[in-house]
VEXTOR-612643 format. One line per field, with one value per residue (C-alpha): residue in three letters; x, y, z. Coordinates in steps of 0.02 Angstrom, whole numbers, plus 50000, padded with zeros to 5 digits. Example, Ala and Ser with C-alpha at 12.3 -4.5 7.8 and 13.67 -1.06 7.14 Angstrom:
BEGIN
fipa = (ALA|SER) $
east = (50615|50684) $
north = (49775|49947) $
up = (50390|50357) $
END
This chain:
BEGIN
fipa = (MET|PHE|ASN|ARG|ARG|LYS|THR|TYR|VAL|GLY|LEU|CYS|LEU|LEU|TYR|ILE|HIS|MET|LEU|LEU|SER|HIS|LEU|ALA|PHE|ALA|GLU|ALA|THR|GLU|HIS|ARG|LEU|PRO|LYS|SER|THR|ILE|PRO|LEU|SER|GLN|TYR|ILE|GLU|MET|ASN|LEU|ASP|PRO|ASN|LYS|GLU|GLU|TYR|SER|GLY|ILE|THR|LYS|ILE|ASP|PHE|ARG|VAL|THR|GLN|PRO|THR|ASN|ARG|ILE|GLY|ILE|HIS|TRP|LEU|ASP|LEU|ASN|ILE|LYS|SER|ILE|THR|LEU|LYS|GLN|LYS|ASN|GLU|ASP|ARG|LYS|LEU|SER|ALA|SER|LYS|GLY|GLU|TYR|ASP|ILE|GLN|TRP|LEU|SER|SER|GLU|LYS|GLU|ILE|PRO|VAL|GLY|GLU|HIS|GLN|LEU|ILE|ILE|GLU|PHE|SER|GLY|ASP|PHE|SER|ASN|ASP|ALA|LEU|GLY|LEU|TYR|ARG|THR|LYS|TYR|GLN|ASP|LYS|HIS|TYR|LEU|PHE|THR|GLN|PHE|GLN|ALA|LEU|TYR|ALA|ARG|ARG|VAL|PHE|PRO|VAL|PHE|ASP|GLU|PRO|ASP|VAL|LYS|ILE|PRO|TYR|GLN|LEU|THR|LEU|THR|VAL|PRO|LYS|ASN|LEU|GLU|VAL|ALA|ALA|ASN|THR|PRO|VAL|LEU|LYS|GLU|THR|LEU|LYS|GLY|ASP|ASN|LYS|THR|VAL|TYR|PHE|LYS|ALA|THR|PRO|PRO|ILE|PRO|SER|TYR|LEU|ILE|ALA|LEU|ALA|VAL|GLY|ASP|LEU|ASP|LYS|THR|PRO|ILE|GLU|GLY|LEU|SER|VAL|PRO|GLY|PHE|ILE|TYR|SER|PRO|LYS|GLY|THR|GLY|ASN|LYS|THR|GLY|PHE|ALA|ILE|LYS|HIS|THR|PRO|GLN|ILE|LEU|ASN|ALA|LEU|GLU|GLN|TYR|PHE|GLY|THR|LYS|TYR|PRO|TYR|GLU|LYS|LEU|ASP|PHE|VAL|ALA|VAL|PRO|ASP|PHE|ALA|SER|GLY|ALA|MET|GLU|ASN|VAL|GLY|LEU|VAL|THR|TYR|ARG|ALA|GLU|PHE|LEU|LEU|ARG|GLY|ASP|THR|THR|THR|ALA|SER|ASN|ALA|THR|MET|THR|LEU|ASN|ILE|ILE|ALA|HIS|GLU|LEU|ALA|HIS|SER|TRP|TYR|GLY|ASN|LEU|VAL|THR|MET|GLN|TRP|TRP|ASN|ASP|LEU|TRP|LEU|ASN|GLU|ALA|PHE|ALA|THR|TRP|MET|ALA|GLN|LYS|VAL|MET|ASP|GLN|HIS|TYR|PRO|GLN|TYR|GLN|SER|ASP|LEU|ASP|LEU|PRO|GLN|VAL|ASN|ALA|PHE|TYR|GLU|ASP|ALA|LEU|SER|THR|THR|LYS|PRO|ILE|ARG|LYS|GLU|VAL|LYS|ASN|ALA|LYS|ASP|ILE|GLU|ASP|GLY|LEU|GLY|LEU|SER|TYR|THR|LYS|GLY|HIS|ALA|ILE|LEU|ASN|MET|ILE|GLU|SER|THR|ILE|GLY|GLU|ARG|ASN|PHE|GLN|THR|ALA|ILE|GLN|LYS|TYR|MET|GLN|LYS|HIS|GLN|TRP|GLN|ASN|ALA|THR|ALA|ASN|ASP|LEU|TRP|GLN|ALA|PHE|ALA|ASP|GLN|SER|LYS|TYR|ASP|ILE|GLY|GLU|ILE|ALA|ASN|THR|TYR|LEU|ASP|GLN|ALA|GLY|TYR|ALA|HIS|ILE|LYS|PHE|ASP|LYS|LYS|GLY|GLN|VAL|THR|GLN|GLN|ARG|PHE|ARG|ASN|PHE|GLY|THR|ASP|VAL|THR|GLU|GLN|SER|TRP|GLN|VAL|PRO|LEU|THR|ILE|LYS|TYR|LYS|GLN|ASN|GLY|LYS|LEU|ASP|VAL|THR|GLN|THR|LEU|LEU|THR|ASP|LYS|PRO|THR|GLN|ILE|GLN|SER|LEU|ILE|GLU|SER|ASP|TRP|PHE|PHE|PRO|VAL|THR|ASN|GLY|ASN|GLY|TYR|PHE|ARG|TRP|GLU|ILE|PRO|GLN|GLU|LYS|TYR|GLN|ALA|LEU|VAL|ASP|ASP|VAL|GLY|LEU|LEU|ASN|ASP|ARG|GLU|LYS|ILE|ALA|LEU|LEU|SER|ASN|SER|ARG|GLY|LEU|LEU|ASN|SER|GLY|GLU|ILE|SER|LEU|GLY|ASP|HIS|LEU|THR|LEU|LEU|THR|GLN|LEU|THR|GLN|GLU|ASP|ASN|ALA|ILE|VAL|VAL|LEU|LYS|VAL|THR|GLU|GLU|ILE|LYS|LEU|ILE|GLY|GLU|ARG|HIS|ILE|ASN|VAL|LYS|ASN|GLN|TYR|ALA|PHE|SER|ASN|TYR|ILE|THR|ALA|ILE|LEU|THR|PRO|TRP|TYR|GLN|GLN|ILE|GLY|SER|LYS|THR|ARG|GLN|GLY|ASP|ASP|ASP|SER|ILE|LEU|ALA|LEU|ARG|PRO|ARG|LEU|LEU|SER|THR|LEU|GLY|GLN|LEU|GLY|ASP|ASN|PRO|GLU|LEU|ASN|LYS|GLU|LEU|THR|GLN|ILE|ALA|HIS|GLY|TYR|LEU|LYS|GLY|ASP|GLU|SER|ILE|ASP|ASP|ASN|LEU|GLY|ILE|GLU|ALA|LEU|ARG|ILE|ALA|ALA|MET|LEU|ASP|THR|GLY|ASN|LEU|VAL|LYS|ASP|TYR|PHE|ASP|THR|TYR|HIS|SER|SER|SER|ASP|ALA|THR|LEU|LYS|SER|ASN|ILE|LEU|ARG|SER|MET|TYR|PHE|THR|GLU|ASP|LYS|SER|VAL|ASN|TYR|LEU|LEU|GLU|GLN|ILE|LEU|ASN|GLU|ASP|ILE|PRO|SER|GLY|ASP|LYS|PRO|GLY|PRO|LEU|ALA|GLY|SER|PHE|TYR|ILE|ASN|LYS|GLU|GLN|THR|LEU|LEU|TYR|ARG|TRP|LEU|GLU|GLU|ASN|PHE|ASP|GLU|VAL|GLU|ARG|VAL|ILE|PRO|GLU|MET|TYR|HIS|ASN|TYR|LEU|PRO|PHE|MET|MET|TYR|THR|ASN|CYS|GLN|ALA|GLU|ASN|VAL|GLU|LYS|LEU|ASN|SER|PHE|PHE|LYS|SER|LYS|ASP|ASP|VAL|TYR|GLN|ALA|SER|LEU|THR|LYS|SER|VAL|GLU|ALA|ALA|ASN|ASN|CYS|LEU|ALA|MET|LYS|GLU|ARG|GLU|ALA|GLN|SER|PHE|SER|GLN|PHE|LEU|SER|LYS|TYR|GLN|GLY|ASN|VAL|SER|ASN|GLN|ASN|THR|THR|LYS) $
east = (54083|53917|54007|54027|53846|53793|53796|53743|53892|53788|53730|53917|53979|53839|53887|54079|54045|53934|54058|54194|54104|54057|54240|54300|54185|54227|54409|54390|54296|54391|54493|54641|54765|54757|54860|54906|55027|55176|55301|55473|55589|55573|55699|55660|55753|55705|55769|55740|55770|55694|55691|55588|55398|55407|55509|55522|55585|55578|55536|55570|55472|55506|55361|55287|55126|55055|54912|54882|54798|54748|54798|54899|54845|54966|54925|54965|54866|54899|55055|55096|55133|55256|55265|55227|55331|55310|55484|55472|55601|55573|55491|55442|55279|55193|55043|54903|54823|54652|54585|54486|54429|54540|54681|54712|54771|54747|54880|54852|54873|54795|54891|54883|55016|55080|55141|55310|55427|55422|55471|55366|55459|55369|55426|55332|55343|55239|55231|55282|55140|55128|55012|55151|55105|55174|55334|55322|55418|55434|55517|55607|55708|55712|55767|55674|55672|55593|55528|55418|55257|55203|55090|54955|54914|55027|55174|55058|55064|55250|55276|55189|55194|55105|55056|54994|55069|55096|55202|55352|55495|55668|55668|55822|55818|55932|55919|55992|55986|56091|56268|56270|56121|56114|56004|55964|55856|55811|55984|56167|56240|56328|56396|56396|56436|56445|56378|56382|56281|56205|56255|56169|56165|56139|56066|56090|55930|55813|55775|55595|55484|55307|55294|55233|55404|55502|55573|55693|55758|55839|55904|56030|56029|56145|56209|56244|56303|56224|56369|56338|56217|56236|56232|56292|56168|56143|56004|55973|55897|55872|56022|56096|56001|56118|56162|56000|55992|56079|55936|55897|56068|56096|55953|55933|56069|56001|55822|55884|55984|55828|55724|55859|55868|55681|55675|55822|55885|55998|55924|55865|55923|56105|56073|55981|55959|55834|55761|55692|55562|55507|55325|55252|55072|55108|55219|55342|55351|55440|55521|55659|55826|55763|55642|55553|55491|55427|55563|55522|55542|55722|55766|55753|55927|56045|55918|55725|55613|55429|55298|55432|55565|55424|55353|55526|55586|55412|55402|55580|55548|55385|55459|55613|55492|55414|55585|55525|55337|55272|55433|55521|55348|55214|55031|54950|54818|54773|54640|54774|54863|54796|54920|55071|55018|54962|55120|55237|55133|55143|55331|55381|55284|55382|55542|55490|55440|55606|55733|55639|55534|55564|55430|55302|55237|55153|55016|54956|54836|54781|54606|54579|54596|54502|54342|54242|54250|54233|54067|53993|53854|53931|54104|54167|54283|54462|54477|54352|54344|54474|54467|54533|54607|54452|54424|54612|54577|54416|54441|54626|54665|54589|54721|54847|54736|54624|54753|54885|54754|54727|54904|54922|54784|54862|55018|54942|54845|54988|55136|55269|55399|55275|55234|55402|55444|55294|55351|55533|55459|55345|55459|55595|55458|55384|55541|55542|55360|55174|55080|54896|54830|54799|54990|55012|54870|54937|55104|55027|54928|55083|55143|54971|54832|54718|54650|54714|54643|54458|54488|54555|54437|54302|54377|54449|54295|54165|54145|54130|54168|54100|54007|54036|53935|53978|53836|53835|53820|53989|53905|53988|53884|53919|53827|53876|53927|53823|53814|53662|53505|53618|53550|53663|53670|53695|53859|53977|54167|54291|54362|54513|54493|54635|54542|54637|54552|54562|54515|54566|54684|54786|54786|54772|54738|54615|54594|54452|54399|54217|54119|53939|53890|53884|54020|54033|54188|54166|54314|54233|54084|54201|54314|54320|54326|54401|54474|54426|54572|54734|54874|54753|54747|54583|54472|54306|54197|54149|54032|54038|53910|53906|53978|54121|54155|54146|54279|54399|54375|54423|54572|54630|54802|54820|54809|54960|54963|54908|54752|54713|54704|54595|54484|54462|54438|54295|54218|54199|54127|54000|53945|53929|53814|53711|53754|53827|53801|53914|53919|53982|54118|54169|54196|54308|54408|54422|54485|54616|54689|54752|54873|55061|55106|55102|55057|54902|54859|54888|54767|54638|54655|54638|54462|54406|54460|54350|54201|54226|54227|54081|53956|53991|53865|53822|53742|53886|54041|54082|54059|54160|54297|54299|54300|54447|54529|54505|54562|54719|54792|54878|54971|55005|55067|55180|55260|55241|55237|55419|55543|55641|55804|55775|55612|55575|55482|55331|55319|55376|55226|55094|55147|55094|54929|54893|54919|54822|54673|54678|54713|54570|54440|54502|54498|54679|54707|54879|54924|54860|54955|55108|55082|55054|55235|55305|55226|55305|55467|55456|55415|55572|55669|55692|55781|55753|55568|55531|55440|55297|55259|55280|55149|55009|55074|55042|54876|54823|54901|54799|54630|54662|54721|54622|54753|54871|54961|54906|55020|55162|55141|55137|55298|55393|55332|55397|55557|55613|55718|55667|55562|55478|55446|55355|55261|55206|55157|55034|54965|54927|54814|54679|54618|54435|54435|54354|54502|54628|54515|54506|54689|54732|54605|54689|54856|54790|54787|54957|55081|55223|55148|55168|55029|55067|55055|54893|54767|54827|54778|54601|54568|54623|54511|54354|54408|54421|54283|54106|54024|54073|53969|54118|54226|54071|54061|54239|54235|54085|54191|54360|54322|54389|54547|54548|54542|54673|54805|54781|54851|54726|54737|54657|54503|54417|54452|54392|54226|54315|54428|54273|54242|54067|54108|53949|53849|53666|53707|53878|53812|53688|53797|53938|53799|53722|53899|53962|53798|53806|53993|54091|54073|54259|54182|54033|54097|54185|54034|53922|54032|54062|53876|53840|53970|53917|53734|53781|53874|53712|53608|53737|53729|53553|53540|53669|53639|53556|53687|53823|53735|53720|53901|53946|53838|53966|54079|53958|54049|54223|54353|54463|54339|54373|54492|54639|54767|54846) $
north = (52150|52066|51908|51916|51919|51764|51590|51513|51487|51557|51705|51731|51718|51838|51964|51952|51983|52134|52198|52184|52260|52407|52425|52431|52571|52670|52651|52705|52862|52888|53052|52973|52844|52668|52660|52485|52545|52638|52731|52715|52823|52889|52916|53049|53064|53194|53269|53452|53583|53773|53792|53643|53632|53452|53339|53160|53046|52894|52866|52720|52720|52578|52538|52420|52321|52288|52167|52081|52190|52191|52376|52517|52699|52844|53017|53087|53206|53244|53144|53023|52855|52748|52606|52550|52401|52310|52251|52110|51984|51863|51936|52082|52130|52252|52367|52446|52598|52645|52817|52864|53018|53146|53122|52942|52816|52636|52518|52331|52170|51999|51939|52007|52103|52017|52078|52140|52270|52312|52442|52542|52597|52713|52803|52958|53122|53280|53454|53622|53705|53887|53941|53955|53793|53618|53615|53779|53865|54041|54185|54332|54458|54331|54189|54038|53963|53815|53844|53741|53768|53602|53662|53605|53475|53510|53376|53262|53372|53329|53149|52999|53024|52977|53163|53176|53280|53132|53036|53103|53007|53044|53106|53097|53187|53178|53305|53318|53488|53594|53603|53792|53820|53827|53693|53689|53577|53531|53467|53488|53415|53239|53244|53312|53217|53294|53210|53313|53480|53412|53383|53271|53334|53202|53278|53197|53121|53233|53198|53143|53287|53287|53302|53482|53537|53454|53604|53645|53793|53780|53926|54053|54102|54228|54138|54260|54193|54228|54256|54218|54093|53930|53822|53873|53973|54059|54172|54119|54262|54277|54331|54510|54530|54455|54623|54677|54539|54656|54696|54519|54434|54578|54535|54344|54287|54386|54323|54144|54174|54247|54087|53968|54055|54056|53876|53814|53720|53758|53761|53581|53549|53552|53712|53871|53934|54065|54085|54256|54185|54305|54217|54165|54128|54157|54264|54127|53949|53857|53718|53629|53712|53798|53946|54016|54202|54333|54416|54591|54530|54482|54606|54762|54818|54860|54966|54982|55071|55063|54935|54861|54825|54765|54655|54568|54550|54474|54360|54293|54269|54183|54061|54012|53982|53854|53771|53707|53721|53644|53567|53487|53457|53433|53421|53248|53322|53484|53513|53566|53683|53824|53772|53791|53960|54026|53986|54046|54215|54221|54188|54309|54443|54389|54420|54580|54653|54605|54647|54770|54876|55031|54964|54953|54798|54744|54878|54761|54678|54494|54494|54655|54565|54411|54477|54522|54368|54275|54355|54307|54171|54073|54070|53883|53844|53848|53673|53578|53428|53435|53324|53434|53580|53688|53645|53697|53861|53898|54025|53994|54182|54152|54015|54159|54291|54205|54076|54216|54303|54150|54107|54286|54260|54093|54168|54315|54194|54080|54196|54213|54101|53963|53976|53970|53811|53725|53752|53700|53540|53503|53529|53402|53268|53274|53325|53245|53181|53234|53307|53379|53520|53428|53378|53569|53599|53460|53546|53713|53631|53553|53743|53815|53801|53815|53679|53770|53633|53662|53853|53849|53721|53837|53951|53827|53702|53836|54001|54172|54244|54309|54481|54519|54632|54721|54795|54934|54808|54723|54576|54501|54388|54340|54297|54259|54412|54446|54591|54687|54596|54427|54260|54143|54009|54050|53990|54021|54019|54008|54182|54219|54406|54528|54698|54847|54971|55144|55179|55315|55384|55221|55088|54908|54738|54592|54413|54293|54153|54188|54038|54015|54061|54258|54298|54449|54571|54681|54800|54855|54927|55051|55095|55253|55148|54983|54925|54728|54700|54732|54767|54725|54537|54475|54377|54442|54618|54703|54826|54923|55051|55208|55328|55212|55215|55402|55412|55278|55381|55543|55459|55383|55437|55302|55168|55101|55112|54933|54969|55120|55026|54877|55025|55090|54909|54876|55022|54960|54806|54875|54990|54824|54744|54914|54953|55117|55233|55283|55465|55389|55288|55442|55541|55426|55408|55599|55622|55476|55591|55686|55558|55577|55408|55412|55233|55249|55388|55285|55153|55280|55353|55194|55174|55340|55305|55145|55232|55368|55249|55143|55292|55443|55502|55637|55720|55713|55697|55887|55882|55724|55808|55955|55833|55737|55905|55969|55818|55757|55925|55968|55815|55847|56015|55931|55788|55858|55767|55737|55619|55711|55669|55605|55542|55389|55228|55281|55438|55352|55229|55368|55486|55393|55339|55507|55584|55469|55486|55676|55655|55535|55591|55768|55944|55983|55989|56048|55884|55776|55869|55837|55665|55642|55718|55601|55444|55499|55520|55350|55259|55350|55278|55423|55338|55496|55432|55312|55152|55165|55346|55287|55155|55282|55424|55289|55250|55443|55453|55323|55378|55553|55491|55517|55471|55333|55313|55138|55092|55180|55085|54909|54965|55011|54847|54742|54836|54860|54742|54811|54685|54809|54932|54795|54739|54923|54962|54808|54853|55027|54988|55102|55162|55212|55275|55139|55147|55126|54990|54888|54899|54846|54688|54638|54640|54506|54397|54442|54284|54396|54433|54292|54198|54252|54433|54425|54433|54595|54718|54626|54649|54830|54866|54804|54890|55064|55054|55081|55056|54871|54833|54844|54729|54591|54609|54569|54421|54344|54348|54295|54193|54023|54103|54187|54023|53960|54094|54136|54000|53875|53929|54096|54025|54004|54189|54276|54322|54404|54498|54569|54708|54770|54950|54920|54954|54854|54831|54757|54642|54577|54563|54463|54346|54335|54303|54156|54075|53958|53936|53786|53737|53798|53968|53956|53964|54135|54203|54159|54260|54397|54438|54405|54546|54661|54646|54691|54844|54895|54884|54987|55120|55132|55115|55248|55378|55498|55477|55517|55666|55739|55702|55786|55935|56043|56013|56089|56248|56297|56184|56339|56390|56227|56205|56130|56150|55985) $
up = (55077|54992|54995|55192|55208|55097|55119|54954|54835|54683|54760|54825|54642|54589|54710|54684|54506|54545|54665|54552|54416|54529|54595|54412|54362|54518|54497|54321|54374|54545|54539|54641|54583|54668|54822|54784|54648|54741|54622|54698|54587|54389|54250|54124|53954|53824|53665|53680|53546|53574|53386|53349|53389|53470|53572|53623|53753|53866|54048|54159|54321|54460|54560|54689|54676|54841|54780|54619|54481|54308|54270|54322|54331|54283|54203|54036|53929|53747|53712|53580|53663|53554|53663|53840|53927|54097|54157|54276|54351|54227|54081|53978|53906|53806|53887|53802|53870|53886|53939|54099|54188|54264|54142|54198|54085|54124|54073|54060|53971|53974|54122|54288|54381|54526|54690|54694|54618|54429|54299|54168|54020|53901|53744|53717|53607|53614|53554|53653|53729|53683|53834|53972|54046|54059|53945|53838|53698|53703|53595|53670|53567|53419|53527|53567|53747|53841|54008|54119|54242|54312|54455|54481|54354|54204|54231|54144|53982|53978|54016|54082|54281|54443|54449|54638|54770|54897|54767|54838|54743|54667|54478|54374|54220|54071|53936|53756|53689|53561|53623|53616|53742|53927|54009|54203|54303|54491|54530|54494|54332|54351|54191|54013|53840|53667|53500|53342|53372|53533|53709|53833|54013|54162|54305|54485|54554|54656|54836|54862|54779|54699|54502|54514|54568|54428|54321|54181|54069|53896|53796|53761|53930|54034|54190|54340|54510|54659|54801|54975|54976|55093|54919|54747|54642|54480|54407|54226|54110|53928|53838|53867|54035|54154|54197|54264|54414|54535|54659|54665|54680|54827|54932|54905|55020|55161|55136|55129|55293|55377|55329|55377|55558|55576|55521|55626|55476|55321|55159|55121|54938|54838|54739|54728|54544|54487|54307|54248|54126|53998|53973|54132|54189|54373|54467|54514|54560|54691|54594|54692|54655|54506|54552|54416|54404|54293|54221|54288|54467|54442|54312|54412|54383|54539|54627|54628|54741|54823|54764|54638|54779|54892|54746|54706|54899|54942|54800|54832|55011|54969|54853|54970|55122|55008|55012|55185|55180|55027|54969|55120|55195|55073|55075|55043|54934|54831|54966|55084|54955|55056|55183|55062|54999|55166|55255|55116|55121|55299|55310|55171|55267|55432|55322|55259|55438|55509|55377|55254|55374|55277|55139|55279|55191|55357|55317|55172|55294|55209|55270|55167|55013|55073|55154|54999|54916|55071|55113|54960|54961|54825|54897|54953|55104|55067|55114|55014|54895|54754|54594|54454|54398|54407|54586|54637|54559|54630|54766|54764|54797|54980|55000|55014|55093|55227|55246|55300|55407|55501|55527|55585|55720|55781|55804|55888|55999|56059|56051|55921|56005|56033|55848|55787|55913|55834|55662|55681|55772|55634|55508|55581|55605|55435|55334|55150|55179|55169|55301|55324|55422|55575|55592|55598|55721|55838|55840|55882|56011|56088|56124|56178|56302|56153|56047|55878|55763|55847|55820|55638|55566|55596|55469|55355|55337|55304|55202|55270|55437|55596|55624|55807|55897|56068|56177|56302|56447|56385|56306|56144|56031|55846|55684|55514|55412|55265|55123|55132|55066|55049|55114|55184|55309|55489|55560|55705|55735|55870|55869|55979|56028|56081|56117|56155|56261|56348|56528|56638|56505|56496|56368|56400|56316|56366|56272|56261|56156|56083|56048|55991|56154|56213|56331|56451|56449|56614|56561|56399|56495|56591|56446|56354|56200|56134|55968|55936|55826|55918|55786|55645|55669|55667|55529|55570|55555|55720|55796|55945|56023|55934|56080|56101|55916|55904|56052|55957|55797|55903|55974|55816|55848|55987|55867|55767|55575|55552|55674|55574|55415|55496|55557|55377|55321|55453|55401|55228|55301|55388|55234|55124|55274|55281|55456|55408|55269|55126|55206|55379|55286|55180|55338|55423|55259|55246|55426|55379|55230|55381|55431|55430|55367|55170|55158|55273|55148|55005|55065|55100|54922|54850|54946|54889|54703|54713|54785|54648|54507|54563|54623|54521|54389|54287|54433|54570|54476|54476|54670|54684|54580|54703|54855|54779|54734|54907|55012|54909|54851|55017|54988|54811|54865|54986|54890|54703|54543|54520|54618|54733|54816|54997|54956|55055|54994|55071|54973|54808|54835|54877|54734|54597|54648|54718|54557|54458|54566|54559|54360|54348|54456|54520|54427|54383|54183|54206|54311|54176|54053|54155|54175|53994|53958|54091|54009|53840|53934|54018|53841|53786|53915|54028|54180|54294|54301|54438|54372|54505|54430|54259|54263|54330|54198|54065|54126|54129|53966|53888|53975|53890|53716|53565|53429|53403|53571|53590|53437|53532|53690|53581|53488|53636|53725|53569|53550|53738|53841|53989|54089|54218|54069|53958|54109|54154|53972|53982|54144|54072|53933|53987|53823|53788|53613|53496|53366|53511|53586|53422|53398|53575|53557|53398|53492|53617|53479|53399|53428|53457|53632|53752|53820|53992|53943|53861|54009|54069|53925|53919|54095|54084|53932|54041|54199|54109|53995|54070|53894|53843|53686|53579|53701|53701|53511|53499|53624|53523|53371|53444|53599|53545|53484|53650|53748|53645|53668|53860|53984|54032|54221|54175|54097|54271|54299|54136|54212|54355|54214|54137|54264|54264|54335|54430|54286|54264|54080|54103|54231|54091|53955|54071|54123|53944|53878|54000|54061|53919|53914|53987|54165|54200|54201|54308|54484|54454|54338|54485|54603|54493|54453|54642|54671|54532|54606|54768|54702|54606|54766|54866|54728|54732|54924|54959|54818|54944|55072|54937|54879|55052|55086|54933|54946|55039|54890|54764|54749|54672|54745|54783|54908|55009|55146|55079|55224|55285) $
END
């Protein structure tokens, strides 16, 4: 640039030198690889033995250089590099590597690399990781296995690779393993050769995929066929567990067929294998042709119920939806990861609604789980600059929840059929390529009268959401939602509104698009009441005139169940903003416990439980116990404590949470005794005890324990081959006695517990213990080891896991412990502290309202009305 503006030769040379120096520095610190080097295909050969701790390999990468360069950028991390050869038409030459930032290695020699096609040949070796990321080694029932998890930036741990999502190229794997072991990868096997105790398996080249979707599995694995798919498929699982895959095998063909019907195309790959992984940091991963899952999601046996069934079906649908959205069409860069995850989450819900309505998973409104984090002043937009893994992980949960809610809103605005047509055309246009959010918005705009991109970008490019106010004169305005006392920058959104209203005894709907300017809706003035989020779809909080609100609540039976849950959620939002009191909120919740739908009551119960855990103290705990007992006992009397023949899945979902809430916060010693007995039976393998009830019984038994029950939990965990039982045990570590807590913490560092299983007991210990001195003392002494043994992707979330229980002393402990730690913890620490301080402020602000509400429950619970 500079040389275009200068005429003197000397100055030209000077500025050229300065420019090149600057560019070299910029390239070295840039987080993206140079676009002048274009990978074309990659061959990867590795020698893998699960019984060893290291492996070796060679990779050959064909690439094109579009302009002469002195060096090539490529990713690898913590590998031993034996040799690097650049193969050209007329010569081979050795390259040396220098380490740059962002895991980029710069390869160069004394000679310039010319324009044209070349090949890199790199010999390497490495150690298997033990943190459930990259290529890792794990032990299950005395056998060692190898599995992979490459998303987001972990392929570079395993072999040299151009580890960016817009590099979609064919990969061909050749793996040498002990001949008695199963080995699987993304594609079918081309051929297999034997030599001594080993076999070499040559896999077909993949179609163009990004590196984060490469996968493999090696070990003594059962291989169970999935019949009825449009392509061949198997479930690989640890030895001896293949007979527990029945539920997943039964339902996968139906889910895949539903997705093929929606997208209007067949599944795009040659095979569809699943792997039940006994040590997994995430829930599942959509690797092309070899989808990996936490073992319990696939090993449910032939039947399962309620939340376990919902979770397995939903997660299979989510991962298979990625076959189109994320795999077939891939984001250009990680700043659009939200699109991958939001769409897969949305599509999974579509499958659940159409094919598994009995589980009522549509009542899990995505915005409910997004609103609180998104309202924090420290939250970033879900589409933001991404340079490293820390940036990807920051706010990742909102990519699923907020993104899902945005897609719901768009579909509601343009209509289901137009939405589906847009998706099908988008897929057809961009298949096997990369795309951006703007490509998707254009597809939607082509099927709609709205500028969908303009609407959606107001939600993607800024954090937070609108607080919409309707006045008595029908005027509608918006401002940014803020938690009480929080200072946030004012913003506005384009908000599609679909408003249900009642007038003259009839229900009707009106639509409008709210911008930064007020709008007038005449029909609302004359209505008896109105409800601004028809069918529960709307990513905003809302406030209507008090008389309209009261009429709405009195007529709540005219709302559908999604709308009732949206009403509950909005009430929580208005409480957070200080617009209503805790007593007002509890009044609505108490009314909603009278609903007939058990899933609605489940949502209400969970909200009341949360209030109790945060707000009760010595002065009000007796009254709150009476309150809980009064409002939930009618349901307890109706559904009982034991699984009954004919229970539908909504009852099977409600019963465990209802009983544990009564046990933890109510006044029913006999129930707690019964739950403890159920817990012991569940540990001993009583198959008559539903898994959903088993986990809640285990939690209550742990809270009440004063002996050595913690050891029984871990002993059963180690000895059992039941993946669901093992998972439920780890999610039930709610021990409060110092002796038990110390034993639990020691087990977290036990190498016999897989890395992916370690965060659960740690988080549970913080959740259940309000007095956390012992926990932080242990952390101070063992934090380096904790960082080593839990998956790296969890590091960013550790401050979230250290639940403060709305206790000021715990907030101080949390802040004091992490504020001097690495930068990776600071984003979640800031959010955690802000959320905890909001909770403390509310507890103080609403103390009087809480006491007033509970005043009528001060007497004995038997005096209260317990008729449902």
